[in-house]
C-alpha positions as CSV (number, residue, x, y, z in Angstrom):
1,M,87.0,44.5,141.0
2,A,89.1,47.4,143.2
3,P,88.4,51.2,142.0
4,I,90.3,52.4,139.7
5,E,92.6,55.0,141.1
6,A,92.7,58.4,137.8
7,P,96.1,59.4,136.9
8,E,97.2,62.6,139.1
9,N,95.8,65.8,137.3
10,M,93.4,64.3,135.6
11,I,89.7,63.0,135.5
12,R,88.4,59.5,135.1
13,I,85.3,58.7,134.4
14,G,84.9,55.4,133.2
15,Q,87.3,55.0,129.1
16,W,87.3,58.2,129.4
17,Q,89.5,60.8,131.3
18,T,90.8,64.2,130.6
19,P,93.1,66.9,132.4
20,R,92.2,68.6,135.4
21,P,90.3,72.0,134.5
22,D,92.4,74.7,136.4
23,W,89.5,76.2,137.8
24,L,88.5,73.0,139.5
25,P,89.6,72.4,142.9
26,P,91.9,69.5,142.6
27,D,89.5,68.2,146.1
28,C,86.6,68.6,143.7
29,A,88.5,66.3,140.8
30,D,89.7,63.8,143.7
31,T,85.3,63.5,144.4
32,I,84.7,62.8,140.9
33,N,87.4,60.0,140.6
34,T,86.5,58.7,143.4
35,T,82.7,58.2,142.9
36,A,83.0,57.5,139.0
37,A,85.6,54.8,140.3
38,G,83.6,53.6,142.6
39,A,80.9,53.1,140.5
40,E,82.3,51.1,137.5
41,A,84.0,48.8,140.4
42,Q,80.4,48.0,141.7
43,L,79.3,47.5,138.0
44,A,82.1,45.4,137.0
45,T,81.8,43.2,139.9
46,A,77.4,43.2,139.2
47,L,78.9,41.8,135.5
48,D,81.2,39.4,137.0
49,S,78.6,38.6,139.6
50,I,76.4,37.0,136.5
51,G,78.9,35.0,135.1
52,I,81.4,37.7,132.5
53,E,85.0,36.7,132.6
54,A,86.8,39.7,135.0
55,G,88.3,41.2,131.9
56,R,85.7,41.7,130.2
57,S,83.2,42.7,132.7
58,D,85.9,45.6,133.7
59,R,85.8,47.1,130.0
60,V,81.5,46.9,129.7
61,G,81.7,48.7,133.3
62,G,83.9,50.8,132.2
63,A,82.7,52.2,129.0
64,T,79.3,51.7,130.7
65,L,80.6,54.5,132.3
66,A,82.1,57.2,130.4
67,G,78.8,57.2,127.8
68,A,76.6,57.6,130.9
69,G,78.4,60.2,131.8
70,I,79.1,61.8,128.4
71,G,75.4,61.6,127.7
72,G,74.3,63.1,130.6
73,V,76.2,66.3,129.8
74,A,75.0,66.2,126.5
75,G,71.6,66.1,127.2
76,A,72.1,67.8,130.2
77,A,73.3,71.3,127.6
78,I,70.5,70.0,124.5
79,A,67.6,70.3,126.9
80,G,68.6,72.7,129.9
81,V,70.2,75.4,127.0
82,P,67.5,76.2,125.3
83,V,64.8,75.8,127.7
84,G,66.9,78.2,130.8
85,A,67.4,81.0,127.2
86,A,63.4,80.8,127.1
87,G,62.9,80.9,130.7
88,A,65.5,83.6,131.0
89,V,63.9,85.8,128.4
90,V,60.0,85.8,129.8
91,G,62.0,86.3,133.6
92,G,63.6,89.3,132.4
93,L,60.6,90.8,130.9
94,I,58.2,90.3,134.0
95,G,61.3,90.8,136.3
96,G,61.7,94.3,134.2
97,T,58.5,95.3,134.2
98,I,58.0,95.1,138.0
99,G,61.0,96.3,138.7
100,G,60.4,99.4,136.3
101,I,57.5,100.4,137.9
102,A,58.8,100.0,141.7
103,G,61.5,101.8,140.6
104,A,59.2,104.3,139.1
105,A,57.4,104.5,142.2
106,L,60.4,105.2,144.1
107,G,61.0,108.8,141.8
108,T,64.1,109.2,142.7
109,V,68.0,109.9,140.1
110,I,70.3,107.2,140.7
111,P,74.1,107.6,140.3
112,V,75.8,104.8,138.2
113,P,79.5,104.6,137.5
114,V,80.2,105.2,134.1
115,I,76.8,106.0,133.1
116,G,76.1,108.7,134.7
117,T,72.7,109.0,136.5
118,V,69.8,107.5,136.0
119,T,66.1,108.0,136.9
120,S,65.0,104.8,139.7
121,G,62.3,103.5,137.2
122,V,65.3,102.9,135.0
123,A,67.4,101.2,137.6
124,G,64.4,99.3,138.8
125,T,63.8,98.0,135.4
126,A,67.5,96.9,135.0
127,L,67.5,95.7,138.5
128,G,64.9,93.5,138.1
129,A,65.4,92.0,134.5
130,A,68.6,91.4,135.8
131,A,67.0,88.8,138.3
132,G,64.1,87.8,137.0
133,A,66.2,86.6,134.2
134,A,68.3,84.7,136.4
135,A,65.2,83.4,137.9
136,G,63.2,82.7,135.0
137,A,66.4,80.5,133.7
138,A,66.7,78.5,136.5
139,V,63.4,77.8,137.2
140,V,62.7,76.1,133.8
141,G,66.6,75.4,133.3
142,I,68.0,73.2,135.9
143,P,64.7,70.7,135.8
144,A,65.5,70.7,132.0
145,A,68.8,70.2,132.4
146,V,68.5,67.5,135.0
147,V,65.7,64.8,132.7
148,G,67.8,65.6,129.8
149,A,70.6,64.2,131.7
150,V,68.7,61.8,132.5
151,A,67.7,60.8,129.2
152,G,71.3,61.2,127.7
153,G,72.8,59.8,130.4
154,T,70.5,56.5,130.0
155,V,71.2,56.4,126.5
156,G,75.2,56.7,126.7
157,A,75.4,54.0,128.8
158,G,73.1,52.0,126.6
159,F,75.9,52.9,123.5
160,G,79.0,52.8,126.1
161,A,77.7,49.1,127.5
162,G,77.5,48.0,123.8
163,V,81.2,49.6,122.9
164,G,82.5,47.6,126.3
165,V,80.8,44.2,124.9
166,G,82.2,44.9,121.9
167,Q,85.6,45.4,122.5
168,P,87.9,42.4,123.0
């Protein structure tokens, strides 16, 4: 099977498609579409090679890929968001404490737009908390999101394949 080209300004992953969001550059959408179409074509070709008729293998391939994509995104969100939030809280507390101590050791006053002047301890706490929260969220949230994406993508692919097989 040849890869299926997505309609203009659309993102197509198997049987699922949506308009390209304005924030996503066209070249990124093209990369997504090309990669997804190639995977779909390879899956359909593999199904053809084991004796599934061409039209049916196309439908099963498209449904499997759509299920894997949707399941992967859902799994990443379900696993990554709460774990990342917890990591942000812990990282923010640790970073805020370290930043506050380091800032207090400087013992200066820092002008802050809109707020006025604050001590270096307060500024250090704020900066340390922000950096710690970002680091904490990334360190634990990203791996959890990856695990969730793999698990969700696997379940979604299985569901999509079942839906695709059931299509006439």
